[in-house]
PDB file of the backbone (N, CA, C, O) and the ligand in Angstrom, with CONECT records:
HET     ZN  A 101       1
ATOM      1  N   MET A   1      20.167 -28.777  17.568  1.00  0.00           N
ATOM      2  CA  MET A   1      18.802 -29.089  17.146  1.00  0.00           C
ATOM      3  C   MET A   1      18.300 -28.127  16.090  1.00  0.00           C
ATOM      4  O   MET A   1      17.128 -27.751  16.120  1.00  0.00           O
ATOM      5  N   GLY A   2      19.129 -27.722  15.172  1.00  0.00           N
ATOM      6  CA  GLY A   2      18.658 -26.926  14.044  1.00  0.00           C
ATOM      7  C   GLY A   2      18.266 -25.512  14.397  1.00  0.00           C
ATOM      8  O   GLY A   2      17.712 -24.791  13.567  1.00  0.00           O
ATOM      9  N   ARG A   3      18.548 -25.110  15.616  1.00  0.00           N
ATOM     10  CA  ARG A   3      18.104 -23.763  15.990  1.00  0.00           C
ATOM     11  C   ARG A   3      18.805 -22.679  15.189  1.00  0.00           C
ATOM     12  O   ARG A   3      18.237 -21.621  14.916  1.00  0.00           O
ATOM     13  N   LYS A   4      20.030 -22.953  14.821  1.00  0.00           N
ATOM     14  CA  LYS A   4      20.769 -21.946  14.060  1.00  0.00           C
ATOM     15  C   LYS A   4      20.101 -21.602  12.739  1.00  0.00           C
ATOM     16  O   LYS A   4      20.254 -20.501  12.209  1.00  0.00           O
ATOM     17  N   ASN A   5      19.382 -22.540  12.240  1.00  0.00           N
ATOM     18  CA  ASN A   5      18.778 -22.322  10.930  1.00  0.00           C
ATOM     19  C   ASN A   5      17.428 -21.619  10.984  1.00  0.00           C
ATOM     20  O   ASN A   5      16.794 -21.343   9.966  1.00  0.00           O
ATOM     21  N   ARG A   6      17.028 -21.349  12.197  1.00  0.00           N
ATOM     22  CA  ARG A   6      15.712 -20.729  12.299  1.00  0.00           C
ATOM     23  C   ARG A   6      15.707 -19.362  11.613  1.00  0.00           C
ATOM     24  O   ARG A   6      16.597 -18.541  11.835  1.00  0.00           O
ATOM     25  N   ARG A   7      14.736 -19.141  10.812  1.00  0.00           N
ATOM     26  CA  ARG A   7      14.684 -17.872  10.095  1.00  0.00           C
ATOM     27  C   ARG A   7      13.988 -16.808  10.916  1.00  0.00           C
ATOM     28  O   ARG A   7      12.973 -17.069  11.563  1.00  0.00           O
ATOM     29  N   ARG A   8      14.525 -15.640  10.885  1.00  0.00           N
ATOM     30  CA  ARG A   8      13.868 -14.533  11.572  1.00  0.00           C
ATOM     31  C   ARG A   8      12.792 -13.968  10.658  1.00  0.00           C
ATOM     32  O   ARG A   8      12.922 -13.997   9.434  1.00  0.00           O
ATOM     33  N   PRO A   9      11.746 -13.463  11.255  1.00  0.00           N
ATOM     34  CA  PRO A   9      10.726 -12.834  10.400  1.00  0.00           C
ATOM     35  C   PRO A   9      11.304 -11.611   9.705  1.00  0.00           C
ATOM     36  O   PRO A   9      12.237 -10.983  10.207  1.00  0.00           O
ATOM     37  N   GLU A  10      10.756 -11.283   8.569  1.00  0.00           N
ATOM     38  CA  GLU A  10      11.237 -10.114   7.838  1.00  0.00           C
ATOM     39  C   GLU A  10      11.162  -8.875   8.724  1.00  0.00           C
ATOM     40  O   GLU A  10      10.085  -8.544   9.219  1.00  0.00           O
ATOM     41  N   PRO A  11      12.262  -8.194   8.932  1.00  0.00           N
ATOM     42  CA  PRO A  11      12.238  -7.057   9.857  1.00  0.00           C
ATOM     43  C   PRO A  11      11.623  -5.791   9.269  1.00  0.00           C
ATOM     44  O   PRO A  11      11.223  -4.898  10.016  1.00  0.00           O
ATOM     45  N   GLU A  12      11.542  -5.701   7.969  1.00  0.00           N
ATOM     46  CA  GLU A  12      11.154  -4.418   7.377  1.00  0.00           C
ATOM     47  C   GLU A  12       9.746  -4.454   6.816  1.00  0.00           C
ATOM     48  O   GLU A  12       9.508  -4.129   5.652  1.00  0.00           O
ATOM     49  N   ARG A  13       8.842  -4.848   7.651  1.00  0.00           N
ATOM     50  CA  ARG A  13       7.463  -4.937   7.198  1.00  0.00           C
ATOM     51  C   ARG A  13       6.889  -3.622   6.744  1.00  0.00           C
ATOM     52  O   ARG A  13       6.117  -3.571   5.787  1.00  0.00           O
ATOM     53  N   SER A  14       7.258  -2.568   7.418  1.00  0.00           N
ATOM     54  CA  SER A  14       6.641  -1.287   7.103  1.00  0.00           C
ATOM     55  C   SER A  14       7.449  -0.491   6.085  1.00  0.00           C
ATOM     56  O   SER A  14       7.142   0.673   5.824  1.00  0.00           O
ATOM     57  N   ALA A  15       8.462  -1.097   5.517  1.00  0.00           N
ATOM     58  CA  ALA A  15       9.249  -0.382   4.518  1.00  0.00           C
ATOM     59  C   ALA A  15       8.368  -0.054   3.322  1.00  0.00           C
ATOM     60  O   ALA A  15       7.495  -0.839   2.951  1.00  0.00           O
ATOM     61  N   PRO A  16       8.596   1.095   2.724  1.00  0.00           N
ATOM     62  CA  PRO A  16       7.777   1.462   1.570  1.00  0.00           C
ATOM     63  C   PRO A  16       7.947   0.454   0.445  1.00  0.00           C
ATOM     64  O   PRO A  16       9.033  -0.081   0.221  1.00  0.00           O
ATOM     65  N   GLN A  17       6.881   0.215  -0.236  1.00  0.00           N
ATOM     66  CA  GLN A  17       6.974  -0.703  -1.363  1.00  0.00           C
ATOM     67  C   GLN A  17       7.681  -0.009  -2.514  1.00  0.00           C
ATOM     68  O   GLN A  17       7.710   1.218  -2.612  1.00  0.00           O
ATOM     69  N   SER A  18       8.234  -0.813  -3.357  1.00  0.00           N
ATOM     70  CA  SER A  18       9.046  -0.246  -4.429  1.00  0.00           C
ATOM     71  C   SER A  18       8.200   0.518  -5.440  1.00  0.00           C
ATOM     72  O   SER A  18       8.719   1.350  -6.183  1.00  0.00           O
ATOM     73  N   ASN A  19       6.907   0.240  -5.468  1.00  0.00           N
ATOM     74  CA  ASN A  19       6.066   0.952  -6.426  1.00  0.00           C
ATOM     75  C   ASN A  19       5.453   2.203  -5.801  1.00  0.00           C
ATOM     76  O   ASN A  19       4.501   2.776  -6.331  1.00  0.00           O
ATOM     77  N   GLN A  20       6.008   2.609  -4.678  1.00  0.00           N
ATOM     78  CA  GLN A  20       5.473   3.782  -3.988  1.00  0.00           C
ATOM     79  C   GLN A  20       6.557   4.831  -3.900  1.00  0.00           C
ATOM     80  O   GLN A  20       7.712   4.517  -3.615  1.00  0.00           O
ATOM     81  N   GLN A  21       6.194   6.069  -4.143  1.00  0.00           N
ATOM     82  CA  GLN A  21       7.183   7.125  -4.059  1.00  0.00           C
ATOM     83  C   GLN A  21       6.539   8.408  -3.564  1.00  0.00           C
ATOM     84  O   GLN A  21       5.317   8.557  -3.555  1.00  0.00           O
ATOM     85  N   ILE A  22       7.392   9.320  -3.157  1.00  0.00           N
ATOM     86  CA  ILE A  22       6.904  10.622  -2.698  1.00  0.00           C
ATOM     87  C   ILE A  22       7.190  11.641  -3.792  1.00  0.00           C
ATOM     88  O   ILE A  22       8.316  11.754  -4.277  1.00  0.00           O
ATOM     89  N   GLU A  23       6.164  12.372  -4.167  1.00  0.00           N
ATOM     90  CA  GLU A  23       6.310  13.403  -5.190  1.00  0.00           C
ATOM     91  C   GLU A  23       6.052  14.768  -4.566  1.00  0.00           C
ATOM     92  O   GLU A  23       5.163  14.930  -3.730  1.00  0.00           O
ATOM     93  N   SER A  24       6.839  15.734  -4.983  1.00  0.00           N
ATOM     94  CA  SER A  24       6.627  17.095  -4.500  1.00  0.00           C
ATOM     95  C   SER A  24       5.748  17.847  -5.487  1.00  0.00           C
ATOM     96  O   SER A  24       6.012  17.854  -6.689  1.00  0.00           O
ATOM     97  N   HIS A  25       4.720  18.469  -4.980  1.00  0.00           N
ATOM     98  CA  HIS A  25       3.792  19.235  -5.804  1.00  0.00           C
ATOM     99  C   HIS A  25       3.624  20.610  -5.179  1.00  0.00           C
ATOM    100  O   HIS A  25       3.988  20.830  -4.024  1.00  0.00           O
ATOM    101  N   PRO A  26       3.064  21.536  -5.960  1.00  0.00           N
ATOM    102  CA  PRO A  26       2.876  22.892  -5.406  1.00  0.00           C
ATOM    103  C   PRO A  26       2.061  22.891  -4.118  1.00  0.00           C
ATOM    104  O   PRO A  26       2.227  23.776  -3.279  1.00  0.00           O
ATOM    105  N   ASP A  27       1.193  21.918  -3.959  1.00  0.00           N
ATOM    106  CA  ASP A  27       0.379  21.883  -2.747  1.00  0.00           C
ATOM    107  C   ASP A  27       0.922  20.919  -1.705  1.00  0.00           C
ATOM    108  O   ASP A  27       0.204  20.522  -0.788  1.00  0.00           O
ATOM    109  N   GLY A  28       2.175  20.546  -1.842  1.00  0.00           N
ATOM    110  CA  GLY A  28       2.780  19.709  -0.809  1.00  0.00           C
ATOM    111  C   GLY A  28       3.312  18.411  -1.374  1.00  0.00           C
ATOM    112  O   GLY A  28       3.311  18.178  -2.583  1.00  0.00           O
ATOM    113  N   ASP A  29       3.766  17.577  -0.461  1.00  0.00           N
ATOM    114  CA  ASP A  29       4.284  16.277  -0.865  1.00  0.00           C
ATOM    115  C   ASP A  29       3.161  15.257  -0.873  1.00  0.00           C
ATOM    116  O   ASP A  29       2.298  15.253   0.005  1.00  0.00           O
ATOM    117  N   TRP A  30       3.187  14.409  -1.859  1.00  0.00           N
ATOM    118  CA  TRP A  30       2.170  13.379  -2.009  1.00  0.00           C
ATOM    119  C   TRP A  30       2.835  12.016  -2.114  1.00  0.00           C
ATOM    120  O   TRP A  30       3.855  11.847  -2.781  1.00  0.00           O
ATOM    121  N   ILE A  31       2.238  11.066  -1.447  1.00  0.00           N
ATOM    122  CA  ILE A  31       2.680   9.693  -1.586  1.00  0.00           C
ATOM    123  C   ILE A  31       1.901   9.093  -2.746  1.00  0.00           C
ATOM    124  O   ILE A  31       0.670   9.123  -2.755  1.00  0.00           O
ATOM    125  N   VAL A  32       2.592   8.566  -3.690  1.00  0.00           N
ATOM    126  CA  VAL A  32       1.957   8.070  -4.898  1.00  0.00           C
ATOM    127  C   VAL A  32       2.320   6.607  -5.073  1.00  0.00           C
ATOM    128  O   VAL A  32       3.496   6.243  -5.103  1.00  0.00           O
ATOM    129  N   ARG A  33       1.316   5.789  -5.187  1.00  0.00           N
ATOM    130  CA  ARG A  33       1.540   4.359  -5.370  1.00  0.00           C
ATOM    131  C   ARG A  33       0.956   3.929  -6.704  1.00  0.00           C
ATOM    132  O   ARG A  33      -0.183   4.260  -7.035  1.00  0.00           O
ATOM    133  N   SER A  34       1.736   3.199  -7.451  1.00  0.00           N
ATOM    134  CA  SER A  34       1.250   2.697  -8.732  1.00  0.00           C
ATOM    135  C   SER A  34       0.577   1.354  -8.539  1.00  0.00           C
ATOM    136  O   SER A  34       1.111   0.468  -7.871  1.00  0.00           O
ATOM    137  N   LEU A  35      -0.586   1.210  -9.124  1.00  0.00           N
ATOM    138  CA  LEU A  35      -1.265  -0.071  -9.093  1.00  0.00           C
ATOM    139  C   LEU A  35      -1.232  -0.671 -10.493  1.00  0.00           C
ATOM    140  O   LEU A  35      -1.508   0.001 -11.487  1.00  0.00           O
ATOM    141  N   THR A  36      -0.893  -1.934 -10.543  1.00  0.00           N
ATOM    142  CA  THR A  36      -0.953  -2.610 -11.835  1.00  0.00           C
ATOM    143  C   THR A  36      -2.391  -3.037 -12.093  1.00  0.00           C
ATOM    144  O   THR A  36      -3.225  -3.028 -11.188  1.00  0.00           O
ATOM    145  N   GLY A  37      -2.664  -3.401 -13.305  1.00  0.00           N
ATOM    146  CA  GLY A  37      -4.024  -3.818 -13.623  1.00  0.00           C
ATOM    147  C   GLY A  37      -4.486  -4.971 -12.770  1.00  0.00           C
ATOM    148  O   GLY A  37      -5.654  -5.036 -12.386  1.00  0.00           O
ATOM    149  N   SER A  38      -3.575  -5.889 -12.467  1.00  0.00           N
ATOM    150  CA  SER A  38      -3.995  -7.077 -11.730  1.00  0.00           C
ATOM    151  C   SER A  38      -4.323  -6.775 -10.279  1.00  0.00           C
ATOM    152  O   SER A  38      -5.040  -7.540  -9.633  1.00  0.00           O
ATOM    153  N   SER A  39      -3.806  -5.666  -9.757  1.00  0.00           N
ATOM    154  CA  SER A  39      -4.132  -5.343  -8.370  1.00  0.00           C
ATOM    155  C   SER A  39      -5.297  -4.364  -8.287  1.00  0.00           C
ATOM    156  O   SER A  39      -5.718  -3.996  -7.190  1.00  0.00           O
ATOM    157  N   ALA A  40      -5.817  -3.945  -9.424  1.00  0.00           N
ATOM    158  CA  ALA A  40      -6.962  -3.031  -9.422  1.00  0.00           C
ATOM    159  C   ALA A  40      -8.226  -3.853  -9.641  1.00  0.00           C
ATOM    160  O   ALA A  40      -8.553  -4.239 -10.764  1.00  0.00           O
ATOM    161  N   THR A  41      -8.919  -4.108  -8.552  1.00  0.00           N
ATOM    162  CA  THR A  41     -10.046  -5.030  -8.643  1.00  0.00           C
ATOM    163  C   THR A  41     -11.380  -4.345  -8.409  1.00  0.00           C
ATOM    164  O   THR A  41     -12.425  -4.996  -8.421  1.00  0.00           O
ATOM    165  N   LYS A  42     -11.352  -3.049  -8.199  1.00  0.00           N
ATOM    166  CA  LYS A  42     -12.603  -2.336  -7.958  1.00  0.00           C
ATOM    167  C   LYS A  42     -12.703  -1.159  -8.910  1.00  0.00           C
ATOM    168  O   LYS A  42     -11.719  -0.748  -9.525  1.00  0.00           O
ATOM    169  N   THR A  43     -13.903  -0.629  -9.019  1.00  0.00           N
ATOM    170  CA  THR A  43     -14.097   0.576  -9.812  1.00  0.00           C
ATOM    171  C   THR A  43     -13.974   1.795  -8.900  1.00  0.00           C
ATOM    172  O   THR A  43     -14.603   1.864  -7.844  1.00  0.00           O
ATOM    173  N   TYR A  44     -13.162   2.744  -9.324  1.00  0.00           N
ATOM    174  CA  TYR A  44     -12.988   3.965  -8.560  1.00  0.00           C
ATOM    175  C   TYR A  44     -13.392   5.152  -9.416  1.00  0.00           C
ATOM    176  O   TYR A  44     -13.521   5.038 -10.635  1.00  0.00           O
ATOM    177  N   ARG A  45     -13.588   6.275  -8.777  1.00  0.00           N
ATOM    178  CA  ARG A  45     -13.913   7.508  -9.496  1.00  0.00           C
ATOM    179  C   ARG A  45     -12.678   8.391  -9.466  1.00  0.00           C
ATOM    180  O   ARG A  45     -12.165   8.728  -8.399  1.00  0.00           O
ATOM    181  N   CYS A  46     -12.212   8.759 -10.638  1.00  0.00           N
ATOM    182  CA  CYS A  46     -11.018   9.596 -10.731  1.00  0.00           C
ATOM    183  C   CYS A  46     -11.397  11.047 -10.471  1.00  0.00           C
ATOM    184  O   CYS A  46     -12.262  11.583 -11.162  1.00  0.00           O
ATOM    185  N   PRO A  47     -10.764  11.701  -9.483  1.00  0.00           N
ATOM    186  CA  PRO A  47     -11.116  13.095  -9.200  1.00  0.00           C
ATOM    187  C   PRO A  47     -10.606  14.058 -10.262  1.00  0.00           C
ATOM    188  O   PRO A  47     -11.013  15.219 -10.289  1.00  0.00           O
ATOM    189  N   GLY A  48      -9.726  13.593 -11.133  1.00  0.00           N
ATOM    190  CA  GLY A  48      -9.183  14.471 -12.162  1.00  0.00           C
ATOM    191  C   GLY A  48     -10.166  14.703 -13.295  1.00  0.00           C
ATOM    192  O   GLY A  48     -10.328  15.832 -13.757  1.00  0.00           O
ATOM    193  N   CYS A  49     -10.815  13.654 -13.740  1.00  0.00           N
ATOM    194  CA  CYS A  49     -11.705  13.764 -14.891  1.00  0.00           C
ATOM    195  C   CYS A  49     -13.131  13.370 -14.549  1.00  0.00           C
ATOM    196  O   CYS A  49     -14.021  13.466 -15.394  1.00  0.00           O
ATOM    197  N   ASP A  50     -13.357  12.930 -13.329  1.00  0.00           N
ATOM    198  CA  ASP A  50     -14.678  12.514 -12.883  1.00  0.00           C
ATOM    199  C   ASP A  50     -15.222  11.337 -13.691  1.00  0.00           C
ATOM    200  O   ASP A  50     -16.434  11.193 -13.855  1.00  0.00           O
ATOM    201  N   GLN A  51     -14.341  10.522 -14.180  1.00  0.00           N
ATOM    202  CA  GLN A  51     -14.740   9.307 -14.879  1.00  0.00           C
ATOM    203  C   GLN A  51     -14.347   8.099 -14.027  1.00  0.00           C
ATOM    204  O   GLN A  51     -13.517   8.196 -13.124  1.00  0.00           O
ATOM    205  N   GLU A  52     -14.951   6.987 -14.333  1.00  0.00           N
ATOM    206  CA  GLU A  52     -14.629   5.780 -13.575  1.00  0.00           C
ATOM    207  C   GLU A  52     -13.288   5.203 -14.007  1.00  0.00           C
ATOM    208  O   GLU A  52     -12.886   5.286 -15.168  1.00  0.00           O
ATOM    209  N   ILE A  53     -12.621   4.620 -13.032  1.00  0.00           N
ATOM    210  CA  ILE A  53     -11.433   3.819 -13.318  1.00  0.00           C
ATOM    211  C   ILE A  53     -11.891   2.366 -13.228  1.00  0.00           C
ATOM    212  O   ILE A  53     -12.180   1.872 -12.138  1.00  0.00           O
ATOM    213  N   ARG A  54     -11.956   1.704 -14.329  1.00  0.00           N
ATOM    214  CA  ARG A  54     -12.506   0.353 -14.336  1.00  0.00           C
ATOM    215  C   ARG A  54     -11.521  -0.633 -13.723  1.00  0.00           C
ATOM    216  O   ARG A  54     -10.313  -0.394 -13.728  1.00  0.00           O
ATOM    217  N   PRO A  55     -12.036  -1.745 -13.194  1.00  0.00           N
ATOM    218  CA  PRO A  55     -11.135  -2.781 -12.679  1.00  0.00           C
ATOM    219  C   PRO A  55     -10.144  -3.207 -13.761  1.00  0.00           C
ATOM    220  O   PRO A  55     -10.449  -3.169 -14.953  1.00  0.00           O
ATOM    221  N   ALA A  56      -8.965  -3.607 -13.326  1.00  0.00           N
ATOM    222  CA  ALA A  56      -7.893  -4.061 -14.213  1.00  0.00           C
ATOM    223  C   ALA A  56      -7.261  -2.934 -15.004  1.00  0.00           C
ATOM    224  O   ALA A  56      -6.485  -3.179 -15.928  1.00  0.00           O
ATOM    225  N   THR A  57      -7.588  -1.690 -14.645  1.00  0.00           N
ATOM    226  CA  THR A  57      -6.915  -0.560 -15.278  1.00  0.00           C
ATOM    227  C   THR A  57      -5.744  -0.124 -14.403  1.00  0.00           C
ATOM    228  O   THR A  57      -5.943   0.224 -13.239  1.00  0.00           O
ATOM    229  N   PRO A  58      -4.540  -0.139 -14.939  1.00  0.00           N
ATOM    230  CA  PRO A  58      -3.419   0.371 -14.136  1.00  0.00           C
ATOM    231  C   PRO A  58      -3.646   1.849 -13.825  1.00  0.00           C
ATOM    232  O   PRO A  58      -3.982   2.626 -14.719  1.00  0.00           O
ATOM    233  N   HIS A  59      -3.468   2.228 -12.600  1.00  0.00           N
ATOM    234  CA  HIS A  59      -3.666   3.623 -12.218  1.00  0.00           C
ATOM    235  C   HIS A  59      -2.839   3.899 -10.963  1.00  0.00           C
ATOM    236  O   HIS A  59      -2.045   3.058 -10.543  1.00  0.00           O
ATOM    237  N   ILE A  60      -3.021   5.058 -10.378  1.00  0.00           N
ATOM    238  CA  ILE A  60      -2.243   5.382  -9.193  1.00  0.00           C
ATOM    239  C   ILE A  60      -3.173   5.741  -8.026  1.00  0.00           C
ATOM    240  O   ILE A  60      -4.324   6.135  -8.216  1.00  0.00           O
ATOM    241  N   VAL A  61      -2.641   5.593  -6.843  1.00  0.00           N
ATOM    242  CA  VAL A  61      -3.312   6.039  -5.633  1.00  0.00           C
ATOM    243  C   VAL A  61      -2.426   7.100  -5.016  1.00  0.00           C
ATOM    244  O   VAL A  61      -1.216   6.908  -4.896  1.00  0.00           O
ATOM    245  N   ALA A  62      -3.013   8.210  -4.626  1.00  0.00           N
ATOM    246  CA  ALA A  62      -2.211   9.288  -4.060  1.00  0.00           C
ATOM    247  C   ALA A  62      -2.865   9.813  -2.804  1.00  0.00           C
ATOM    248  O   ALA A  62      -4.089   9.890  -2.701  1.00  0.00           O
ATOM    249  N   TRP A  63      -2.029  10.171  -1.855  1.00  0.00           N
ATOM    250  CA  TRP A  63      -2.537  10.839  -0.656  1.00  0.00           C
ATOM    251  C   TRP A  63      -1.466  11.762  -0.127  1.00  0.00           C
ATOM    252  O   TRP A  63      -0.282  11.601  -0.422  1.00  0.00           O
ATOM    253  N   SER A  64      -1.897  12.729   0.656  1.00  0.00           N
ATOM    254  CA  SER A  64      -0.995  13.759   1.133  1.00  0.00           C
ATOM    255  C   SER A  64       0.000  13.195   2.127  1.00  0.00           C
ATOM    256  O   SER A  64      -0.376  12.511   3.079  1.00  0.00           O
ATOM    257  N   ALA A  65       1.259  13.483   1.902  1.00  0.00           N
ATOM    258  CA  ALA A  65       2.285  13.062   2.852  1.00  0.00           C
ATOM    259  C   ALA A  65       2.353  14.018   4.034  1.00  0.00           C
ATOM    260  O   ALA A  65       2.928  13.692   5.073  1.00  0.00           O
ATOM    261  N   ASP A  66       1.767  15.193   3.872  1.00  0.00           N
ATOM    262  CA  ASP A  66       1.825  16.190   4.938  1.00  0.00           C
ATOM    263  C   ASP A  66       0.713  16.001   5.955  1.00  0.00           C
ATOM    264  O   ASP A  66       0.830  16.411   7.110  1.00  0.00           O
ATOM    265  N   ASP A  67      -0.360  15.378   5.511  1.00  0.00           N
ATOM    266  CA  ASP A  67      -1.525  15.222   6.370  1.00  0.00           C
ATOM    267  C   ASP A  67      -1.450  13.877   7.074  1.00  0.00           C
ATOM    268  O   ASP A  67      -1.396  12.838   6.415  1.00  0.00           O
ATOM    269  N   PRO A  68      -1.447  13.879   8.409  1.00  0.00           N
ATOM    270  CA  PRO A  68      -1.347  12.591   9.114  1.00  0.00           C
ATOM    271  C   PRO A  68      -2.514  11.668   8.799  1.00  0.00           C
ATOM    272  O   PRO A  68      -2.400  10.449   8.933  1.00  0.00           O
ATOM    273  N   LYS A  69      -3.630  12.244   8.383  1.00  0.00           N
ATOM    274  CA  LYS A  69      -4.762  11.409   8.031  1.00  0.00           C
ATOM    275  C   LYS A  69      -4.856  11.208   6.521  1.00  0.00           C
ATOM    276  O   LYS A  69      -5.854  10.698   6.011  1.00  0.00           O
ATOM    277  N   GLY A  70      -3.815  11.610   5.826  1.00  0.00           N
ATOM    278  CA  GLY A  70      -3.861  11.541   4.378  1.00  0.00           C
ATOM    279  C   GLY A  70      -4.162  10.154   3.848  1.00  0.00           C
ATOM    280  O   GLY A  70      -4.909   9.991   2.884  1.00  0.00           O
ATOM    281  N   ALA A  71      -3.569   9.150   4.492  1.00  0.00           N
ATOM    282  CA  ALA A  71      -3.734   7.787   3.978  1.00  0.00           C
ATOM    283  C   ALA A  71      -5.183   7.325   4.071  1.00  0.00           C
ATOM    284  O   ALA A  71      -5.602   6.416   3.355  1.00  0.00           O
ATOM    285  N   GLU A  72      -5.943   7.959   4.962  1.00  0.00           N
ATOM    286  CA  GLU A  72      -7.346   7.566   5.064  1.00  0.00           C
ATOM    287  C   GLU A  72      -8.175   8.168   3.937  1.00  0.00           C
ATOM    288  O   GLU A  72      -9.279   7.715   3.635  1.00  0.00           O
ATOM    289  N   GLU A  73      -7.612   9.194   3.331  1.00  0.00           N
ATOM    290  CA  GLU A  73      -8.360   9.883   2.284  1.00  0.00           C
ATOM    291  C   GLU A  73      -7.657   9.757   0.958  1.00  0.00           C
ATOM    292  O   GLU A  73      -7.648  10.692   0.157  1.00  0.00           O
ATOM    293  N   ARG A  74      -7.077   8.621   0.730  1.00  0.00           N
ATOM    294  CA  ARG A  74      -6.353   8.491  -0.522  1.00  0.00           C
ATOM    295  C   ARG A  74      -7.321   8.403  -1.687  1.00  0.00           C
ATOM    296  O   ARG A  74      -8.444   7.913  -1.570  1.00  0.00           O
ATOM    297  N   ARG A  75      -6.837   8.897  -2.810  1.00  0.00           N
ATOM    298  CA  ARG A  75      -7.655   8.981  -4.007  1.00  0.00           C
ATOM    299  C   ARG A  75      -7.025   8.156  -5.110  1.00  0.00           C
ATOM    300  O   ARG A  75      -5.804   8.071  -5.246  1.00  0.00           O
ATOM    301  N   HIS A  76      -7.893   7.562  -5.881  1.00  0.00           N
ATOM    302  CA  HIS A  76      -7.434   6.814  -7.054  1.00  0.00           C
ATOM    303  C   HIS A  76      -7.552   7.698  -8.282  1.00  0.00           C
ATOM    304  O   HIS A  76      -8.584   8.332  -8.501  1.00  0.00           O
ATOM    305  N   TRP A  77      -6.514   7.739  -9.067  1.00  0.00           N
ATOM    306  CA  TRP A  77      -6.457   8.599 -10.249  1.00  0.00           C
ATOM    307  C   TRP A  77      -6.036   7.776 -11.452  1.00  0.00           C
ATOM    308  O   TRP A  77      -5.266   6.823 -11.331  1.00  0.00           O
ATOM    309  N   HIS A  78      -6.554   8.157 -12.623  1.00  0.00           N
ATOM    310  CA  HIS A  78      -5.925   7.692 -13.852  1.00  0.00           C
ATOM    311  C   HIS A  78      -4.503   8.251 -13.860  1.00  0.00           C
ATOM    312  O   HIS A  78      -4.281   9.391 -13.451  1.00  0.00           O
ATOM    313  N   THR A  79      -3.579   7.483 -14.306  1.00  0.00           N
ATOM    314  CA  THR A  79      -2.189   7.960 -14.310  1.00  0.00           C
ATOM    315  C   THR A  79      -2.036   9.271 -15.088  1.00  0.00           C
ATOM    316  O   THR A  79      -1.391  10.191 -14.586  1.00  0.00           O
ATOM    317  N   PRO A  80      -2.601   9.391 -16.287  1.00  0.00           N
ATOM    318  CA  PRO A  80      -2.435  10.666 -17.014  1.00  0.00           C
ATOM    319  C   PRO A  80      -3.145  11.828 -16.326  1.00  0.00           C
ATOM    320  O   PRO A  80      -2.680  12.965 -16.410  1.00  0.00           O
ATOM    321  N   CYS A  81      -4.250  11.569 -15.654  1.00  0.00           N
ATOM    322  CA  CYS A  81      -4.946  12.645 -14.941  1.00  0.00           C
ATOM    323  C   CYS A  81      -4.095  13.151 -13.789  1.00  0.00           C
ATOM    324  O   CYS A  81      -4.017  14.353 -13.537  1.00  0.00           O
ATOM    325  N   TRP A  82      -3.464  12.223 -13.098  1.00  0.00           N
ATOM    326  CA  TRP A  82      -2.583  12.635 -12.006  1.00  0.00           C
ATOM    327  C   TRP A  82      -1.438  13.482 -12.546  1.00  0.00           C
ATOM    328  O   TRP A  82      -1.078  14.500 -11.953  1.00  0.00           O
ATOM    329  N   LYS A  83      -0.875  13.065 -13.657  1.00  0.00           N
ATOM    330  CA  LYS A  83       0.259  13.810 -14.217  1.00  0.00           C
ATOM    331  C   LYS A  83      -0.170  15.187 -14.691  1.00  0.00           C
ATOM    332  O   LYS A  83       0.626  16.127 -14.680  1.00  0.00           O
ATOM    333  N   ALA A  84      -1.429  15.313 -15.108  1.00  0.00           N
ATOM    334  CA  ALA A  84      -1.912  16.599 -15.617  1.00  0.00           C
ATOM    335  C   ALA A  84      -2.383  17.514 -14.502  1.00  0.00           C
ATOM    336  O   ALA A  84      -2.739  18.666 -14.745  1.00  0.00           O
ATOM    337  N   ARG A  85      -2.384  17.009 -13.297  1.00  0.00           N
ATOM    338  CA  ARG A  85      -2.961  17.723 -12.180  1.00  0.00           C
ATOM    339  C   ARG A  85      -2.286  19.072 -11.944  1.00  0.00           C
ATOM    340  O   ARG A  85      -2.968  20.074 -11.727  1.00  0.00           O
ATOM    341  N   ASP A  86      -0.986  19.107 -11.983  1.00  0.00           N
ATOM    342  CA  ASP A  86      -0.292  20.356 -11.716  1.00  0.00           C
ATOM    343  C   ASP A  86      -0.601  21.419 -12.764  1.00  0.00           C
ATOM    344  O   ASP A  86      -0.700  22.609 -12.462  1.00  0.00           O
ATOM    345  N   ARG A  87      -0.751  20.958 -13.999  1.00  0.00           N
ATOM    346  CA  ARG A  87      -0.998  21.921 -15.060  1.00  0.00           C
ATOM    347  C   ARG A  87      -2.400  22.499 -14.944  1.00  0.00           C
ATOM    348  O   ARG A  87      -2.635  23.663 -15.267  1.00  0.00           O
ATOM    349  N   ARG A  88      -3.308  21.686 -14.490  1.00  0.00           N
ATOM    350  CA  ARG A  88      -4.689  22.128 -14.383  1.00  0.00           C
ATOM    351  C   ARG A  88      -4.921  23.092 -13.246  1.00  0.00           C
ATOM    352  O   ARG A  88      -5.832  23.918 -13.299  1.00  0.00           O
ATOM    353  N   GLY A  89      -4.113  22.993 -12.232  1.00  0.00           N
ATOM    354  CA  GLY A  89      -4.357  23.813 -11.061  1.00  0.00           C
ATOM    355  C   GLY A  89      -5.298  23.103 -10.111  1.00  0.00           C
ATOM    356  O   GLY A  89      -5.814  22.023 -10.398  1.00  0.00           O
ATOM    357  N   PRO A  90      -5.503  23.734  -8.980  1.00  0.00           N
ATOM    358  CA  PRO A  90      -6.283  23.054  -7.937  1.00  0.00           C
ATOM    359  C   PRO A  90      -7.726  22.813  -8.319  1.00  0.00           C
ATOM    360  O   PRO A  90      -8.326  21.863  -7.817  1.00  0.00           O
ATOM    361  N   ARG A  91      -8.311  23.619  -9.177  1.00  0.00           N
ATOM    362  CA  ARG A  91      -9.698  23.397  -9.501  1.00  0.00           C
ATOM    363  C   ARG A  91      -9.930  23.423 -10.982  1.00  0.00           C
ATOM    364  O   ARG A  91     -11.062  23.250 -11.433  1.00  0.00           O
TER     365      ARG A  91
HETATM  366 ZN    ZN A 101      -9.159  10.489 -14.853  1.00  0.00          ZN2+
END
């Protein structure tokens, strides 16, 4: 009765997305996810330059991989601001 053809649900639901990676920084490891313009539908405030990230702007989301609550406090950054972060220092 066609049971053999039954598809199993995808087993790797929680696997990291391909646009997400872990970066090592002087202040620890950070999970960094790239957002394309089409997935950026809200305006965010970039902590690097204190300017708005307008909708449809490709940017990144980063949160601490060391902090168990890091994902709750993730920050949206302009991609170049994130890259300049190490050079600027913590403040
Ligand atoms: Zn910025």
